[in-house]
N, C-alpha and C positions, 0 to 999 in steps of 0.2 A: 504493500500500500504506500502511496506517495505521502510525503509530509504535508501535502495540500490538505489532508484531513485535519490538520491542526489549525487551520485558519478559522477565524471567527468572522461572522457576517457583519456584526455591528462595529463600525470604526468611528471612534470618538475623535480621532485626529487623522489627518492625511498621513500617508506612509512616511513622507519625509519628516513630518513633525514627530511621529512616533519614534523613528530612528534617532532623531536628534535628542529627544528626551531620554530614551533608554541609554544612548551613548553618554549623555551627560551624567547619568547615574553611575555608569561604569567608570567614567573618568574620576569621579569623586572617590570611588573604591581604589583606583590606581593611586590617587593622591594619598589616601590613607596608608596604602602599602609602602609608599616612598617617603612618608612623613619624616622619619628620623634619619634618613640617609644623609642629607646635607647638614644635619646637626650632630654628626658622629662625634667630633671632638668634644663639644659641649656636653652631650649626653654621657659619654664615657667618663669624662672628668667629674661631672656632677654626681653620678651614681657609682663610680668606681668600677666600670665594666671593662672586661677584656674585649679584644676584637671578636673572638668567638661568641662571647656572651652578647655582645652588641648585635652580632649576626642573628642570634635567636630572637632578639627584640624586633629587628626588622622583619623577619619572616614569621614572627609569632602570631601575626594576624591570620595566618593560614592554618593554624593548628586545628581549629574546629573543622575547616574544610577537609583537611587531610584525614580526619577521622570519620566525618559524617556526610560528605558531599553526595555520595551515591544514594543512600536512603533518603537524604533530604531532597534530592532531585526528584525521586519518585513520589514523595509526599507533596512537594510544592506543586507539581504539575496537575494535581487533582483539584486544586482550589483556585481562588481568584488571584491571578498572577500580579495584577496591579496592586492589590493590597499586600501581597507578600513582598513585592519590591519596595513599597512604601515602608513596611515594617523593617526591612533590612536597612534602609537609609536612616530610619529613626534610631535603630540600635547602634549603627555606626556613629551617628552624631553623639549619642550618650557615651559610648566608649571613648571617642575622641576627646570629649570634654574632660572625662576623668583622667585621661593621659596627660592633658595639659596641666592639671592641678595636682598630679600625683606627687606626694612628698617622699616616697621611697621606691626602691627598685621592685620589691614584691608587688606593691600596688600598681606600679607602672605595667608590669607583666600581666597582672590580672585584668587591668583595663584593656590591654592589647587583646587578650583572649575574648573579652566581651565584644570588642569591636569586630573581632573575627567572626562572631555569630552573624552580625549584620552583613559583613563582607561576603560571607557564604551565600546568604539569601540573595544579595544583589547579583553576584557573578553567575549564579545558576539561573535566576529568573530572567535576566537580561536576554539571553539568546532565545529562551522560550517565548518571550513576548514578541521578539522579532519574527520568529517562525510563525507565530499565531497571527500577526498583524501585517506581514509583508506578503506580497504576491510572489509567484514563482520567478518573475523576472527580476525582482529586487532582493530576494532572500539571500542569495549567495554574496552579493555585494555588501549587504547590510551586515552579514556575519563576518566578512573580511574586515569591514570597518570596526566592528565590535572587538576583533582580535587585537586592535591597537590601543584599547582603553588603558591598559597597564602602563605602557611606556609614556603615553601622553600625560596620564595622571602623575607619574613619577617625575616627568619633566617639569610639570607645574610645581610640584613639591620642591624640586631642586631649585627652581627659580625663586620660590618663596624663601629658600634657605639663604639667599644673598642678603636678606634683611636681618640675619641673626646678629650681626655686630651692632645694629642699631636697636633692635627690639628685644634681644635676648631669645633664648631657645623656646621659652613657653609661649610668648606672643607669636613668634614665628610659626610654631606648630599650630597655633589657633587659626592662622591664615589658611591652613589646609583642612580645617574642620568645618568652617562656616559654609563653604560652597555647597555642601550636601543639602542645605535647606531648600535650594531652588528646585532640584529634581524631586525632592520629597513632596513639595507642594504640587508640582506638575503631575507626579504619579497619582496622587490622591485625586486631583481634579480630572484627569483625562485617561488614566489607564485602568482604573477600577472597572471590574466587569469583564476583563480579558481572561479567557480560559483557553486551555490547550485542547480540550475535548479528547475524545478517543481514549477514555480511561481503561477500557478493557484490554487485556493482553492479546496481542495479535500473534499469528504464526510467524516464527522467525525465518528469515531468508536462509539460504543454504550455508552461508558463512557463519551463522550463529553469532555467539558473543566474541569469537576470536578476533575478527577485524577491528571491532570497537575497542577491545582490550589492548591490542597492539598499537592502535592509533593513540589511545590515551596515555600509554607509557611513553610513546614517542613524544607526545605533546609535553609530558612532564619533563623530559630531559631537555627539550629545546627551550621550554619556558624558563627553566632554572638558569640557563646560560645567560639570558637577557637580564633577569632580575639580579643575578649575582654580579654580572659585569658592572651594572649601575651601582650596586651596593658597595663594590670594592673601589670605585673610582675616587671618592674622597680620601680614603686611606692611601691609595696609590699616589694621589697628589701630595699628601703629607710626606710620604716616603721619598718623593722626588723634590721636596722642599718648595712645593707650589703653594701659594697662599690659599686660605680657606675660601675666600671670595671667588678666586679664579677656579678653584676646584668645584665649587657649587655651580658656577655658571657653565663650566664644561659639562658637568653631569646633566644639567638641564638640556643643553644643546644636543648632547649625545643621545639622551633618552628619546628626543623627538625624531632621531634618525630612523627609528623603526616605523614611523608613520608612513613616509613615502614607500617603504618596503611593503607594508600591509596594503596600502592603496594600489600600488603597482600590481600586487598579486590579484586583487579584485578585478582590476582592468584586464589583466592577461587571461584570467579565467573566464571573464565575460566574452573574450574574443576566442575562446576555445582551447586555451592551453591547459593541459591536465595538471592537477595538483601534484601528481607524482613527478612531473617534470620540474615544477617550481621547487620541489623539495631539494633539488640539487644545489640550491643556494646555501644549504647547510655546509657545503665544503668550503665556503668562504670564511666560516667562523674560526676554524683552527689557524688559518693563515693570518687572520686579523689578530688572533690572540698572541701570536709571536711578536707582532709589532707592538701590541699594548704592553706586554709584560716583560719583553726582552730588549726594549730600546729605551734611551734616556730622554731625547727631546720631547717636550710636552706636546708640541704640535703634531709629531708623529703618533704619539699615544692617542691624542684626540681623534686623529684621522682613522687610526685602526679601530678605536672603539665605535666610531660612527659606522664604519663598514660592518662591524660585527652586529650592531643593532639593526642596521638596514636589512641585513641577511636574516636576522632573527625575526623581524617583523614580516618579511616576505614568507618565510617558512611557516610561522605560526598561523598566518592568515590562510595558507593553503591547507594546513591541518584542520583548522577550525571549520573551514568551508567543506571539508570532506565528510564531516559527520552525517549530514542528511543523505549522502549517497551510500553510506555504509549501514545506516540504521533505516530499515525499510518499513517501519510501522511506527505509529505514535508512541506505543510503549517503548519500543527499542530506542526511539529518539530521546525520550525523557531519560531512560536509563543511560544512554550514551552520553548525554550532556552532564548527567550527574557523575558518571565515571570520569569523563574528561576533566571536569573541574576538580574532582578529588585528586586525580593524578597531577593536575597543575598545581594544586595547593601543596601536595607532597613535595614536588620539585622546588617550589618557592620556599617551602619550610626548611628543607635540608640544604639547599644550595649555598646560601651565604655562610652558615656556620661551618659546613664541611670545607668549603674553600678557605674560609678564615683559619680554620684549624690547620689545614695543610700548609698554608702560607706562613703561619706563625712558626711551624716546626721545620719546614724545609725551604722556605723562601718563595719568591714570586714565580720561579720556574714551575712550581707545582701547579699554578693556575693554568699555564700554557698546556701542560700535559693533560690536565683534567678536561679542559675545553675540547681538546682533540678527541679524547676517549668518549666523552659524553655526546658530542655532536655526531660522531660516526655511528654510535649505537642508536641514537635517535633516528638517523636517516635509514639505517637498516631495518628498524622496527616499522617505520612508516611504509617502506616498500613491502615488508611482509604483510602488513594490513591490507594494502592495495591488491597484492597478489592473491591473498586468501579470499578477499571479497569477490575477485574476478573469477576465481576457480569454479568450474561447473559443479553443481551439487549432485 
């Protein structure tokens, strides 16, 4: 069965308005994920955190998703998607406010976990709303755009980080909390009543769960490379004796590099290029990592990071847009997005602390090696998913 079964007849907003509103909600989630990255030095000094412990703080927002995204995806899709999206934004706001006022590290981590509950609802519900409210001609492009919400949000958070010297880390963090109010109001006003439909379990296609599982693991590996690269840039800047202001500005600019990658993927897929072909962009990431972590000039590091993020955006968009072609029923699509987001959360959760631990103990060369291993594994798994789905049953 086609994912067209997920469409709803009643449209409270034009497609473009719906895409813009849902994307804005996603961007605020990306800002929450990247909130502490440009504040690395201040946060670590204030709370006495190691690089690895700070990595857990950055990725801690994904803890809930790493545990519960799959069952949450199946549960969410049975209800009012607009209300779930609104609830997620409200919980993110509450968690963000608590982070800003947290007096101790344990409370800061607890607030991060609370924010993670809202983050999970937003990142799962977003693509379901797009699938429900977009026509066949715009769904793939909308999903390709959605795949860029994390780097765009992280770029905005990094841009806000340039005000740390003037405002201090708490007020700077607050700048990345407040924007969630706008999509919250919009979701309550225009998206309530959106449902995915098709709650009954449908017969599975010949590939079964396998293709969706391989795609999700591939997505996890590729996603962690982008999040981790951005998370490490401020510390790499400090290691290269670059000012915190320049480091934050570079992080913001580099984060945005994945956006043209994602949009290019949407355009190329619209013109008939297969996601499997676009996935070859993964091969650019190990080459870029050599430039980022093995060279000294900051301009070269910035260029290498931009290439890595552009390739990351291209490949993530291709992976995200592949889900409707691998999940051939409403039930399979809901399960697929739940699994995809759970895998993505796992990657975002473990990427920064694992890379941070390796760098602390063996140096920055470890980052180069890890990028190569993870990217090649992600590419192989995606090709496995595509081949398994195409195999005759």
